[in-house]
C-alpha positions as protocol buffer text, in pm:
chain_id: "A"
residue {
  index: 1
  type: MET
  ca { x: -17498 y: -13843 z: 5747 }
}
residue {
  index: 2
  type: ILE
  ca { x: -17872 y: -13803 z: 5775 }
}
residue {
  index: 3
  type: ALA
  ca { x: -18005 y: -13909 z: 6111 }
}
residue {
  index: 4
  type: ARG
  ca { x: -18238 y: -14207 z: 6119 }
}
residue {
  index: 5
  type: ARG
  ca { x: -18569 y: -14051 z: 6025 }
}
residue {
  index: 6
  type: VAL
  ca { x: -18835 y: -14308 z: 6106 }
}
residue {
  index: 7
  type: ALA
  ca { x: -19096 y: -14221 z: 6365 }
}
residue {
  index: 8
  type: SER
  ca { x: -19219 y: -14477 z: 6614 }
}
residue {
  index: 9
  type: LEU
  ca { x: -19561 y: -14590 z: 6493 }
}
residue {
  index: 10
  type: SER
  ca { x: -19743 y: -14594 z: 6824 }
}
residue {
  index: 11
  type: SER
  ca { x: -20110 y: -14536 z: 6897 }
}
residue {
  index: 12
  type: ASP
  ca { x: -20052 y: -14159 z: 6902 }
}
residue {
  index: 13
  type: PHE
  ca { x: -19872 y: -14156 z: 6566 }
}
residue {
  index: 14
  type: THR
  ca { x: -19949 y: -13861 z: 6342 }
}
residue {
  index: 15
  type: PRO
  ca { x: -19784 y: -13743 z: 6021 }
}
residue {
  index: 16
  type: GLU
  ca { x: -19660 y: -13437 z: 6209 }
}
residue {
  index: 17
  type: LEU
  ca { x: -19484 y: -13640 z: 6480 }
}
residue {
  index: 18
  type: PRO
  ca { x: -19125 y: -13508 z: 6517 }
}
residue {
  index: 19
  type: LEU
  ca { x: -18864 y: -13746 z: 6382 }
}
residue {
  index: 20
  type: ALA
  ca { x: -18615 y: -13809 z: 6657 }
}
residue {
  index: 21
  type: SER
  ca { x: -18273 y: -13935 z: 6549 }
}
residue {
  index: 22
  type: SER
  ca { x: -18280 y: -14193 z: 6828 }
}
residue {
  index: 23
  type: ALA
  ca { x: -18631 y: -14318 z: 6755 }
}
residue {
  index: 24
  type: THR
  ca { x: -18664 y: -14690 z: 6695 }
}
residue {
  index: 25
  type: PRO
  ca { x: -18907 y: -14766 z: 6413 }
}
residue {
  index: 26
  type: VAL
  ca { x: -19143 y: -15006 z: 6586 }
}
residue {
  index: 27
  type: ILE
  ca { x: -19493 y: -15095 z: 6468 }
}
residue {
  index: 28
  type: LEU
  ca { x: -19675 y: -15115 z: 6800 }
}
residue {
  index: 29
  type: GLY
  ca { x: -19414 y: -15324 z: 6974 }
}
residue {
  index: 30
  type: ILE
  ca { x: -19269 y: -15521 z: 6683 }
}
residue {
  index: 31
  type: PRO
  ca { x: -18905 y: -15432 z: 6607 }
}
residue {
  index: 32
  type: PRO
  ca { x: -18792 y: -15409 z: 6244 }
}
residue {
  index: 33
  type: THR
  ca { x: -18549 y: -15651 z: 6085 }
}
residue {
  index: 34
  type: TYR
  ca { x: -18338 y: -15365 z: 5953 }
}
residue {
  index: 35
  type: THR
  ca { x: -18358 y: -14989 z: 5934 }
}
residue {
  index: 36
  type: THR
  ca { x: -18209 y: -14715 z: 5717 }
}
residue {
  index: 37
  type: ASP
  ca { x: -18202 y: -14338 z: 5736 }
}
residue {
  index: 38
  type: TRP
  ca { x: -18559 y: -14317 z: 5612 }
}
residue {
  index: 39
  type: GLY
  ca { x: -18725 y: -14655 z: 5655 }
}
residue {
  index: 40
  type: ALA
  ca { x: -18777 y: -14988 z: 5823 }
}
residue {
  index: 41
  type: ALA
  ca { x: -18813 y: -15342 z: 5687 }
}
residue {
  index: 42
  type: TYR
  ca { x: -19006 y: -15619 z: 5862 }
}
residue {
  index: 43
  type: VAL
  ca { x: -19018 y: -15992 z: 5802 }
}
residue {
  index: 44
  type: GLY
  ca { x: -19351 y: -16165 z: 5847 }
}
residue {
  index: 45
  type: ASP
  ca { x: -19712 y: -16178 z: 5734 }
}
residue {
  index: 46
  type: SER
  ca { x: -19804 y: -15822 z: 5642 }
}
residue {
  index: 47
  type: LEU
  ca { x: -20174 y: -15848 z: 5732 }
}
residue {
  index: 48
  type: PRO
  ca { x: -20131 y: -15848 z: 6113 }
}
residue {
  index: 49
  type: LEU
  ca { x: -19864 y: -15579 z: 6076 }
}
residue {
  index: 50
  type: LEU
  ca { x: -20098 y: -15360 z: 5873 }
}
residue {
  index: 51
  type: ARG
  ca { x: -20356 y: -15396 z: 6150 }
}
residue {
  index: 52
  type: ARG
  ca { x: -20106 y: -15241 z: 6392 }
}
residue {
  index: 53
  type: ILE
  ca { x: -20064 y: -14923 z: 6188 }
}
residue {
  index: 54
  type: PRO
  ca { x: -20289 y: -14638 z: 6305 }
}
residue {
  index: 55
  type: ALA
  ca { x: -20577 y: -14532 z: 6085 }
}
residue {
  index: 56
  type: SER
  ca { x: -20535 y: -14244 z: 5839 }
}
residue {
  index: 57
  type: SER
  ca { x: -20157 y: -14223 z: 5889 }
}
residue {
  index: 58
  type: ILE
  ca { x: -20010 y: -14336 z: 5555 }
}
residue {
  index: 59
  type: ASP
  ca { x: -19969 y: -14130 z: 5237 }
}
residue {
  index: 60
  type: LEU
  ca { x: -19916 y: -14407 z: 4984 }
}
residue {
  index: 61
  type: VAL
  ca { x: -19936 y: -14786 z: 4971 }
}
residue {
  index: 62
  type: LEU
  ca { x: -19752 y: -14912 z: 4663 }
}
residue {
  index: 63
  type: THR
  ca { x: -19713 y: -15281 z: 4609 }
}
residue {
  index: 64
  type: SER
  ca { x: -19715 y: -15579 z: 4376 }
}
residue {
  index: 65
  type: PRO
  ca { x: -19853 y: -15890 z: 4549 }
}
residue {
  index: 66
  type: PRO
  ca { x: -19793 y: -16238 z: 4409 }
}
residue {
  index: 67
  type: TYR
  ca { x: -20000 y: -16282 z: 4093 }
}
residue {
  index: 68
  type: ALA
  ca { x: -20252 y: -16562 z: 4049 }
}
residue {
  index: 69
  type: LEU
  ca { x: -20042 y: -16750 z: 3794 }
}
residue {
  index: 70
  type: GLU
  ca { x: -20119 y: -17099 z: 3669 }
}
residue {
  index: 71
  type: PHE
  ca { x: -19801 y: -17247 z: 3813 }
}
residue {
  index: 72
  type: LYS
  ca { x: -19686 y: -17213 z: 4172 }
}
residue {
  index: 73
  type: LYS
  ca { x: -19390 y: -16983 z: 4232 }
}
residue {
  index: 74
  type: GLU
  ca { x: -19126 y: -17017 z: 4501 }
}
residue {
  index: 75
  type: TYR
  ca { x: -19222 y: -16681 z: 4652 }
}
residue {
  index: 76
  type: GLY
  ca { x: -19581 y: -16804 z: 4705 }
}
residue {
  index: 77
  type: ASN
  ca { x: -19889 y: -16723 z: 4499 }
}
residue {
  index: 78
  type: VAL
  ca { x: -20260 y: -16779 z: 4548 }
}
residue {
  index: 79
  type: ALA
  ca { x: -20482 y: -16969 z: 4303 }
}
residue {
  index: 80
  type: LYS
  ca { x: -20708 y: -16762 z: 4079 }
}
residue {
  index: 81
  type: GLY
  ca { x: -21027 y: -16895 z: 4237 }
}
residue {
  index: 82
  type: GLU
  ca { x: -20912 y: -16786 z: 4583 }
}
residue {
  index: 83
  type: TYR
  ca { x: -20739 y: -16461 z: 4492 }
}
residue {
  index: 84
  type: VAL
  ca { x: -21019 y: -16211 z: 4549 }
}
residue {
  index: 85
  type: VAL
  ca { x: -21107 y: -16358 z: 4890 }
}
residue {
  index: 86
  type: TRP
  ca { x: -20738 y: -16362 z: 4985 }
}
residue {
  index: 87
  type: LEU
  ca { x: -20678 y: -16000 z: 4878 }
}
residue {
  index: 88
  type: LYS
  ca { x: -20988 y: -15848 z: 5037 }
}
residue {
  index: 89
  type: PRO
  ca { x: -20865 y: -15823 z: 5402 }
}
residue {
  index: 90
  type: PHE
  ca { x: -20546 y: -15657 z: 5279 }
}
residue {
  index: 91
  type: GLY
  ca { x: -20755 y: -15408 z: 5084 }
}
residue {
  index: 92
  type: LYS
  ca { x: -20962 y: -15325 z: 5391 }
}
residue {
  index: 93
  type: GLU
  ca { x: -20655 y: -15259 z: 5606 }
}
residue {
  index: 94
  type: ILE
  ca { x: -20487 y: -15053 z: 5335 }
}
residue {
  index: 95
  type: LYS
  ca { x: -20794 y: -14833 z: 5302 }
}
residue {
  index: 96
  type: ARG
  ca { x: -20808 y: -14791 z: 5680 }
}
residue {
  index: 97
  type: ILE
  ca { x: -20445 y: -14677 z: 5719 }
}
residue {
  index: 98
  type: LEU
  ca { x: -20446 y: -14435 z: 5426 }
}
residue {
  index: 99
  type: LYS
  ca { x: -20493 y: -14067 z: 5485 }
}
residue {
  index: 100
  type: PRO
  ca { x: -20806 y: -13920 z: 5321 }
}
residue {
  index: 101
  type: GLU
  ca { x: -20587 y: -13785 z: 5039 }
}
residue {
  index: 102
  type: GLY
  ca { x: -20380 y: -14105 z: 5019 }
}
residue {
  index: 103
  type: SER
  ca { x: -20349 y: -14352 z: 4732 }
}
residue {
  index: 104
  type: PHE
  ca { x: -20314 y: -14727 z: 4685 }
}
residue {
  index: 105
  type: VAL
  ca { x: -20114 y: -14827 z: 4377 }
}
residue {
  index: 106
  type: LEU
  ca { x: -20148 y: -15196 z: 4289 }
}
residue {
  index: 107
  type: ASN
  ca { x: -19935 y: -15359 z: 4018 }
}
residue {
  index: 108
  type: ILE
  ca { x: -20100 y: -15682 z: 3911 }
}
residue {
  index: 109
  type: GLY
  ca { x: -20035 y: -15904 z: 3612 }
}
residue {
  index: 110
  type: GLY
  ca { x: -20279 y: -16116 z: 3416 }
}
residue {
  index: 111
  type: SER
  ca { x: -20264 y: -16486 z: 3339 }
}
residue {
  index: 112
  type: TYR
  ca { x: -20412 y: -16752 z: 3114 }
}
residue {
  index: 113
  type: ASN
  ca { x: -20678 y: -17006 z: 3206 }
}
residue {
  index: 114
  type: GLN
  ca { x: -20554 y: -17360 z: 3247 }
}
residue {
  index: 115
  type: GLY
  ca { x: -20542 y: -17562 z: 2928 }
}
residue {
  index: 116
  type: THR
  ca { x: -20683 y: -17295 z: 2696 }
}
residue {
  index: 117
  type: PRO
  ca { x: -20549 y: -16984 z: 2521 }
}
residue {
  index: 118
  type: THR
  ca { x: -20798 y: -16762 z: 2702 }
}
residue {
  index: 119
  type: ARG
  ca { x: -20728 y: -16501 z: 2965 }
}
residue {
  index: 120
  type: SER
  ca { x: -20834 y: -16510 z: 3328 }
}
residue {
  index: 121
  type: LEU
  ca { x: -21044 y: -16226 z: 3465 }
}
residue {
  index: 122
  type: TYR
  ca { x: -20910 y: -16257 z: 3821 }
}
residue {
  index: 123
  type: HIS
  ca { x: -20735 y: -15918 z: 3821 }
}
residue {
  index: 124
  type: PHE
  ca { x: -21050 y: -15743 z: 3700 }
}
residue {
  index: 125
  type: LYS
  ca { x: -21251 y: -15920 z: 3969 }
}
residue {
  index: 126
  type: ALA
  ca { x: -20994 y: -15801 z: 4224 }
}
residue {
  index: 127
  type: LEU
  ca { x: -21039 y: -15443 z: 4103 }
}
residue {
  index: 128
  type: LEU
  ca { x: -21418 y: -15467 z: 4126 }
}
residue {
  index: 129
  type: MET
  ca { x: -21391 y: -15608 z: 4479 }
}
residue {
  index: 130
  type: LEU
  ca { x: -21160 y: -15327 z: 4591 }
}
residue {
  index: 131
  type: CYS
  ca { x: -21393 y: -15062 z: 4453 }
}
residue {
  index: 132
  type: GLU
  ca { x: -21740 y: -15209 z: 4508 }
}
residue {
  index: 133
  type: ASP
  ca { x: -21684 y: -15400 z: 4833 }
}
residue {
  index: 134
  type: VAL
  ca { x: -21395 y: -15223 z: 5006 }
}
residue {
  index: 135
  type: GLY
  ca { x: -21489 y: -14875 z: 4886 }
}
residue {
  index: 136
  type: PHE
  ca { x: -21187 y: -14754 z: 4692 }
}
residue {
  index: 137
  type: HIS
  ca { x: -21221 y: -14515 z: 4400 }
}
residue {
  index: 138
  type: LEU
  ca { x: -21045 y: -14597 z: 4074 }
}
residue {
  index: 139
  type: ALA
  ca { x: -20846 y: -14279 z: 4021 }
}
residue {
  index: 140
  type: GLN
  ca { x: -20693 y: -14412 z: 3700 }
}
residue {
  index: 141
  type: GLU
  ca { x: -20594 y: -14735 z: 3534 }
}
residue {
  index: 142
  type: CYS
  ca { x: -20228 y: -14730 z: 3435 }
}
residue {
  index: 143
  type: PHE
  ca { x: -20008 y: -14979 z: 3254 }
}
residue {
  index: 144
  type: TRP
  ca { x: -19651 y: -15103 z: 3276 }
}
residue {
  index: 145
  type: TYR
  ca { x: -19507 y: -15202 z: 2939 }
}
residue {
  index: 146
  type: ASN
  ca { x: -19207 y: -15431 z: 2976 }
}
residue {
  index: 147
  type: PRO
  ca { x: -19048 y: -15476 z: 2629 }
}
residue {
  index: 148
  type: ALA
  ca { x: -18799 y: -15725 z: 2776 }
}
residue {
  index: 149
  type: LYS
  ca { x: -19067 y: -15966 z: 2891 }
}
residue {
  index: 150
  type: LEU
  ca { x: -19030 y: -16317 z: 2752 }
}
residue {
  index: 151
  type: PRO
  ca { x: -19307 y: -16458 z: 2530 }
}
residue {
  index: 152
  type: SER
  ca { x: -19533 y: -16678 z: 2739 }
}
residue {
  index: 153
  type: PRO
  ca { x: -19707 y: -16910 z: 2786 }
}
residue {
  index: 154
  type: ALA
  ca { x: -19478 y: -17091 z: 2546 }
}
residue {
  index: 155
  type: GLU
  ca { x: -19745 y: -17336 z: 2428 }
}
residue {
  index: 156
  type: TRP
  ca { x: -19969 y: -17065 z: 2289 }
}
residue {
  index: 157
  type: VAL
  ca { x: -19712 y: -16801 z: 2189 }
}
residue {
  index: 158
  type: THR
  ca { x: -19396 y: -16975 z: 2066 }
}
residue {
  index: 159
  type: VAL
  ca { x: -19511 y: -17333 z: 1990 }
}
residue {
  index: 160
  type: ARG
  ca { x: -19861 y: -17311 z: 1845 }
}
residue {
  index: 161
  type: ARG
  ca { x: -19820 y: -16942 z: 1754 }
}
residue {
  index: 162
  type: GLN
  ca { x: -20182 y: -16869 z: 1835 }
}
residue {
  index: 163
  type: ARG
  ca { x: -20124 y: -16575 z: 2070 }
}
residue {
  index: 164
  type: ILE
  ca { x: -19891 y: -16274 z: 2089 }
}
residue {
  index: 165
  type: LYS
  ca { x: -19648 y: -16172 z: 2362 }
}
residue {
  index: 166
  type: ASP
  ca { x: -19810 y: -16041 z: 2676 }
}
residue {
  index: 167
  type: ALA
  ca { x: -19583 y: -15750 z: 2771 }
}
residue {
  index: 168
  type: VAL
  ca { x: -19820 y: -15520 z: 2961 }
}
residue {
  index: 169
  type: GLU
  ca { x: -19927 y: -15535 z: 3325 }
}
residue {
  index: 170
  type: TYR
  ca { x: -20202 y: -15338 z: 3494 }
}
residue {
  index: 171
  type: VAL
  ca { x: -20132 y: -15078 z: 3758 }
}
residue {
  index: 172
  type: TRP
  ca { x: -20451 y: -14983 z: 3939 }
}
residue {
  index: 173
  type: TRP
  ca { x: -20429 y: -14636 z: 4097 }
}
residue {
  index: 174
  type: LEU
  ca { x: -20689 y: -14644 z: 4373 }
}
residue {
  index: 175
  type: SER
  ca { x: -20780 y: -14372 z: 4618 }
}
residue {
  index: 176
  type: LYS
  ca { x: -20966 y: -14336 z: 4946 }
}
residue {
  index: 177
  type: THR
  ca { x: -21159 y: -14034 z: 4819 }
}
residue {
  index: 178
  type: PRO
  ca { x: -21234 y: -13904 z: 4468 }
}
residue {
  index: 179
  type: PHE
  ca { x: -20965 y: -13637 z: 4502 }
}
residue {
  index: 180
  type: PRO
  ca { x: -20634 y: -13793 z: 4616 }
}
residue {
  index: 181
  type: LYS
  ca { x: -20319 y: -13587 z: 4641 }
}
residue {
  index: 182
  type: ALA
  ca { x: -20147 y: -13581 z: 4301 }
}
residue {
  index: 183
  type: ASN
  ca { x: -19940 y: -13343 z: 4091 }
}
residue {
  index: 184
  type: ASN
  ca { x: -19841 y: -13441 z: 3737 }
}
residue {
  index: 185
  type: ARG
  ca { x: -19593 y: -13152 z: 3727 }
}
residue {
  index: 186
  type: ASN
  ca { x: -19366 y: -13379 z: 3931 }
}
residue {
  index: 187
  type: VAL
  ca { x: -19344 y: -13642 z: 3655 }
}
residue {
  index: 188
  type: LEU
  ca { x: -19322 y: -13442 z: 3334 }
}
residue {
  index: 189
  type: ASN
  ca { x: -19142 y: -13594 z: 3037 }
}
residue {
  index: 190
  type: GLU
  ca { x: -18895 y: -13411 z: 2817 }
}
residue {
  index: 191
  type: TYR
  ca { x: -19066 y: -13244 z: 2522 }
}
residue {
  index: 192
  type: SER
  ca { x: -19038 y: -13421 z: 2188 }
}
residue {
  index: 193
  type: ALA
  ca { x: -18823 y: -13267 z: 1916 }
}
residue {
  index: 194
  type: ASP
  ca { x: -19139 y: -13156 z: 1732 }
}
residue {
  index: 195
  type: MET
  ca { x: -19276 y: -12985 z: 2042 }
}
residue {
  index: 196
  type: LYS
  ca { x: -18946 y: -12809 z: 2103 }
}
residue {
  index: 197
  type: ARG
  ca { x: -18953 y: -12675 z: 1748 }
}
residue {
  index: 198
  type: LEU
  ca { x: -19313 y: -12564 z: 1792 }
}
residue {
  index: 199
  type: LEU
  ca { x: -19230 y: -12379 z: 2113 }
}
residue {
  index: 200
  type: LYS
  ca { x: -18937 y: -12210 z: 1942 }
}
residue {
  index: 201
  type: ARG
  ca { x: -19124 y: -12084 z: 1637 }
}
residue {
  index: 202
  type: GLY
  ca { x: -19459 y: -12025 z: 1806 }
}
residue {
  index: 203
  type: TYR
  ca { x: -19801 y: -12185 z: 1767 }
}
residue {
  index: 204
  type: LYS
  ca { x: -20105 y: -12054 z: 1582 }
}
residue {
  index: 205
  type: PRO
  ca { x: -20438 y: -12154 z: 1743 }
}
residue {
  index: 206
  type: LYS
  ca { x: -20653 y: -12373 z: 1520 }
}
residue {
  index: 207
  type: GLN
  ca { x: -20917 y: -12643 z: 1515 }
}
residue {
  index: 208
  type: ARG
  ca { x: -20802 y: -12998 z: 1455 }
}
residue {
  index: 209
  type: PRO
  ca { x: -20985 y: -13238 z: 1220 }
}
residue {
  index: 210
  type: SER
  ca { x: -21121 y: -13411 z: 1532 }
}
residue {
  index: 211
  type: GLY
  ca { x: -21304 y: -13091 z: 1625 }
}
residue {
  index: 212
  type: HIS
  ca { x: -21081 y: -13007 z: 1920 }
}
residue {
  index: 213
  type: VAL
  ca { x: -20990 y: -12639 z: 1939 }
}
residue {
  index: 214
  type: ILE
  ca { x: -20622 y: -12591 z: 2026 }
}
residue {
  index: 215
  type: THR
  ca { x: -20569 y: -12251 z: 2184 }
}
residue {
  index: 216
  type: ALA
  ca { x: -20255 y: -12040 z: 2211 }
}
residue {
  index: 217
  type: LYS
  ca { x: -20194 y: -12194 z: 2554 }
}
residue {
  index: 218
  type: PHE
  ca { x: -20071 y: -12504 z: 2373 }
}
residue {
  index: 219
  type: GLY
  ca { x: -19764 y: -12307 z: 2272 }
}
residue {
  index: 220
  type: HIS
  ca { x: -19662 y: -12224 z: 2629 }
}
residue {
  index: 221
  type: ASP
  ca { x: -19356 y: -12394 z: 2775 }
}
residue {
  index: 222
  type: HIS
  ca { x: -19468 y: -12577 z: 3090 }
}
residue {
  index: 223
  type: GLY
  ca { x: -19134 y: -12744 z: 3152 }
}
residue {
  index: 224
  type: GLY
  ca { x: -19221 y: -13076 z: 2992 }
}
residue {
  index: 225
  type: ALA
  ca { x: -19490 y: -13301 z: 2851 }
}
residue {
  index: 226
  type: ILE
  ca { x: -19761 y: -13457 z: 3063 }
}
residue {
  index: 227
  type: PRO
  ca { x: -19689 y: -13832 z: 3073 }
}
residue {
  index: 228
  type: SER
  ca { x: -19934 y: -14093 z: 2956 }
}
residue {
  index: 229
  type: SER
  ca { x: -20077 y: -14376 z: 3163 }
}
residue {
  index: 230
  type: LEU
  ca { x: -19833 y: -14617 z: 2995 }
}
residue {
  index: 231
  type: ILE
  ca { x: -19502 y: -14657 z: 3177 }
}
residue {
  index: 232
  type: GLU
  ca { x: -19244 y: -14819 z: 2949 }
}
residue {
  index: 233
  type: ARG
  ca { x: -18944 y: -14980 z: 3114 }
}
residue {
  index: 234
  type: GLY
  ca { x: -18768 y: -15312 z: 3067 }
}
residue {
  index: 235
  type: ASN
  ca { x: -18708 y: -15530 z: 3369 }
}
residue {
  index: 236
  type: ASN
  ca { x: -18356 y: -15653 z: 3297 }
}
residue {
  index: 237
  type: GLU
  ca { x: -18110 y: -15364 z: 3300 }
}
residue {
  index: 238
  type: SER
  ca { x: -18282 y: -15184 z: 3588 }
}
residue {
  index: 239
  type: ASN
  ca { x: -18221 y: -15479 z: 3820 }
}
residue {
  index: 240
  type: SER
  ca { x: -17877 y: -15597 z: 3708 }
}
residue {
  index: 241
  type: GLU
  ca { x: -17701 y: -15416 z: 3991 }
}
residue {
  index: 242
  type: TYR
  ca { x: -17926 y: -15589 z: 4247 }
}
residue {
  index: 243
  type: ILE
  ca { x: -17863 y: -15931 z: 4092 }
}
residue {
  index: 244
  type: ARG
  ca { x: -17485 y: -15879 z: 4084 }
}
residue {
  index: 245
  type: ALA
  ca { x: -17481 y: -15756 z: 4443 }
}
residue {
  index: 246
  type: CYS
  ca { x: -17681 y: -16059 z: 4559 }
}
residue {
  index: 247
  type: ALA
  ca { x: -17444 y: -16294 z: 4380 }
}
residue {
  index: 248
  type: GLU
  ca { x: -17139 y: -16127 z: 4533 }
}
residue {
  index: 249
  type: ALA
  ca { x: -17289 y: -16145 z: 4883 }
}
residue {
  index: 250
  type: GLY
  ca { x: -17415 y: -16502 z: 4839 }
}
residue {
  index: 251
  type: TYR
  ca { x: -17778 y: -16398 z: 4878 }
}
residue {
  index: 252
  type: LYS
  ca { x: -18083 y: -16541 z: 4704 }
}
residue {
  index: 253
  type: ALA
  ca { x: -18226 y: -16281 z: 4463 }
}
residue {
  index: 254
  type: HIS
  ca { x: -18600 y: -16238 z: 4443 }
}
residue {
  index: 255
  type: PRO
  ca { x: -18720 y: -16381 z: 4109 }
}
residue {
  index: 256
  type: ALA
  ca { x: -19004 y: -16132 z: 4049 }
}
residue {
  index: 257
  type: ARG
  ca { x: -18910 y: -15765 z: 4066 }
}
residue {
  index: 258
  type: PHE
  ca { x: -19045 y: -15448 z: 3915 }
}
residue {
  index: 259
  type: PRO
  ca { x: -18808 y: -15175 z: 3788 }
}
residue {
  index: 260
  type: ARG
  ca { x: -18731 y: -14860 z: 3981 }
}
residue {
  index: 261
  type: ALA
  ca { x: -18921 y: -14654 z: 3721 }
}
residue {
  index: 262
  type: LEU
  ca { x: -19253 y: -14789 z: 3848 }
}
residue {
  index: 263
  type: PRO
  ca { x: -19239 y: -14686 z: 4217 }
}
residue {
  index: 264
  type: GLU
  ca { x: -19043 y: -14373 z: 4128 }
}
residue {
  index: 265
  type: PHE
  ca { x: -19319 y: -14248 z: 3898 }
}
residue {
  index: 266
  type: PHE
  ca { x: -19599 y: -14293 z: 4150 }
}
residue {
  index: 267
  type: ILE
  ca { x: -19403 y: -14176 z: 4454 }
}
residue {
  index: 268
  type: LYS
  ca { x: -19321 y: -13852 z: 4271 }
}
residue {
  index: 269
  type: LEU
  ca { x: -19675 y: -13817 z: 4136 }
}
residue {
  index: 270
  type: LEU
  ca { x: -19859 y: -13883 z: 4461 }
}
residue {
  index: 271
  type: THR
  ca { x: -19637 y: -13769 z: 4750 }
}
residue {
  index: 272
  type: ASP
  ca { x: -19400 y: -13499 z: 4873 }
}
residue {
  index: 273
  type: GLU
  ca { x: -19073 y: -13535 z: 5061 }
}
residue {
  index: 274
  type: GLY
  ca { x: -19125 y: -13673 z: 5411 }
}
residue {
  index: 275
  type: ALA
  ca { x: -19438 y: -13868 z: 5317 }
}
residue {
  index: 276
  type: ILE
  ca { x: -19483 y: -14226 z: 5437 }
}
residue {
  index: 277
  type: VAL
  ca { x: -19488 y: -14508 z: 5181 }
}
residue {
  index: 278
  type: VAL
  ca { x: -19584 y: -14866 z: 5269 }
}
residue {
  index: 279
  type: ASP
  ca { x: -19520 y: -15185 z: 5069 }
}
residue {
  index: 280
  type: PRO
  ca { x: -19684 y: -15491 z: 5230 }
}
residue {
  index: 281
  type: PHE
  ca { x: -19541 y: -15733 z: 4970 }
}
residue {
  index: 282
  type: ALA
  ca { x: -19187 y: -15597 z: 4955 }
}
residue {
  index: 283
  type: GLY
  ca { x: -19003 y: -15874 z: 4770 }
}
residue {
  index: 284
  type: SER
  ca { x: -18664 y: -15721 z: 4686 }
}
residue {
  index: 285
  type: ASN
  ca { x: -18776 y: -15394 z: 4848 }
}
residue {
  index: 286
  type: MET
  ca { x: -18745 y: -15179 z: 4538 }
}
residue {
  index: 287
  type: THR
  ca { x: -19025 y: -14963 z: 4679 }
}
residue {
  index: 288
  type: GLY
  ca { x: -18832 y: -14893 z: 4999 }
}
residue {
  index: 289
  type: ALA
  ca { x: -18506 y: -14825 z: 4816 }
}
residue {
  index: 290
  type: THR
  ca { x: -18678 y: -14585 z: 4577 }
}
residue {
  index: 291
  type: ALA
  ca { x: -18860 y: -14406 z: 4859 }
}
residue {
  index: 292
  type: GLU
  ca { x: -18530 y: -14373 z: 5044 }
}
residue {
  index: 293
  type: SER
  ca { x: -18360 y: -14207 z: 4746 }
}
residue {
  index: 294
  type: LEU
  ca { x: -18654 y: -13966 z: 4714 }
}
residue {
  index: 295
  type: ARG
  ca { x: -18647 y: -13874 z: 5085 }
}
residue {
  index: 296
  type: ARG
  ca { x: -18974 y: -14041 z: 5173 }
}
residue {
  index: 297
  type: ARG
  ca { x: -19020 y: -14246 z: 5487 }
}
residue {
  index: 298
  type: TRP
  ca { x: -19104 y: -14608 z: 5416 }
}
residue {
  index: 299
  type: ILE
  ca { x: -19223 y: -14932 z: 5574 }
}
residue {
  index: 300
  type: SER
  ca { x: -19177 y: -15261 z: 5389 }
}
residue {
  index: 301
  type: VAL
  ca { x: -19291 y: -15609 z: 5488 }
}
residue {
  index: 302
  type: GLU
  ca { x: -19177 y: -15936 z: 5329 }
}
residue {
  index: 303
  type: ILE
  ca { x: -19289 y: -16280 z: 5442 }
}
residue {
  index: 304
  type: LYS
  ca { x: -18980 y: -16466 z: 5315 }
}
residue {
  index: 305
  type: PRO
  ca { x: -18671 y: -16403 z: 5534 }
}
residue {
  index: 306
  type: GLU
  ca { x: -18426 y: -16488 z: 5254 }
}
residue {
  index: 307
  type: TYR
  ca { x: -18570 y: -16218 z: 5029 }
}
residue {
  index: 308
  type: LEU
  ca { x: -18564 y: -15956 z: 5300 }
}
residue {
  index: 309
  type: LEU
  ca { x: -18203 y: -16049 z: 5365 }
}
residue {
  index: 310
  type: SER
  ca { x: -18109 y: -15998 z: 5001 }
}
residue {
  index: 311
  type: SER
  ca { x: -18299 y: -15668 z: 4985 }
}
residue {
  index: 312
  type: ARG
  ca { x: -18029 y: -15520 z: 5207 }
}
residue {
  index: 313
  type: VAL
  ca { x: -17799 y: -15487 z: 4906 }
}
residue {
  index: 314
  type: ARG
  ca { x: -18017 y: -15202 z: 4781 }
}
residue {
  index: 315
  type: PHE
  ca { x: -17897 y: -14982 z: 5067 }
}
residue {
  index: 316
  type: SER
  ca { x: -17531 y: -14882 z: 5068 }
}
residue {
  index: 317
  type: SER
  ca { x: -17552 y: -14775 z: 5434 }
}
residue {
  index: 318
  type: LEU
  ca { x: -17623 y: -15130 z: 5557 }
}
residue {
  index: 319
  type: ASN
  ca { x: -17367 y: -15389 z: 5663 }
}
residue {
  index: 320
  type: ILE
  ca { x: -17403 y: -15659 z: 5400 }
}
residue {
  index: 321
  type: GLY
  ca { x: -17190 y: -15889 z: 5611 }
}
residue {
  index: 322
  type: ALA
  ca { x: -17490 y: -15977 z: 5826 }
}
residue {
  index: 323
  type: ASP
  ca { x: -17596 y: -16328 z: 5722 }
}
residue {
  index: 324
  type: THR
  ca { x: -17921 y: -16380 z: 5909 }
}
residue {
  index: 325
  type: VAL
  ca { x: -18264 y: -16222 z: 5928 }
}
residue {
  index: 326
  type: ALA
  ca { x: -18461 y: -16258 z: 6247 }
}
């Protein structure tokens, strides 16, 4: 059994702080709701909790806040006209707590304008605010393609048939400096069958019709293919275990979850073992569960007690019999 490996986040916290097995993971005096071998989950408003985390102490903030959708959701979401103002103080705190080489990965979905088949620009405005006002750098814009996403809004897609299915969400990879820690060797894909054949028979350098000169280095086996900025993963099968476990325990499942593939990709790309990952809008705590499995320390905050309670099913080491969240 791995000892509990969460350092106390006090005013003298540093990444090199020894991890004592008896340490209680407390953010400047606030005890966690539950802990695991590698992380701690808190219930409450994440903004004041972020303010308690020491500056330049976090390797990665990876989160998906409530989107500015046209209809109100039970987990709480801000109107489009207020979204940028609402998000800005979170952005400032996230930038403050990140290490110089740290990254902020923000999954954010788009939405339609009320009453018309036109798209809102709120998520682009949020990106501009984070870069131009808060001071983040846009390391890269990535995308999550969810082939299992239902066609919506129904009026424009399935009734009037004037629009197509919106199955892609933005994932803004932001950084505190222009050169964040990253290594794409950690997220290589398996070579295609064509590439495997090419590596086997050898490659002759040549110039492509586009004008690009492909050298002999293209024929070297680097262990896999560099992935694209498009992450393809459905959001049904990846969460079925969570939904079944919630039903068995009598817990309320969070209605908006991203698949494990999303946090797994960025945690591997942007951090090493032992790094600290923070999710200020934890929801079902997929970020924390993924960080735990990858031996990263994690801190998750969720404002709704019932969702933090159900997130416990993601950790086999926890006693699911507990029926309250403080």
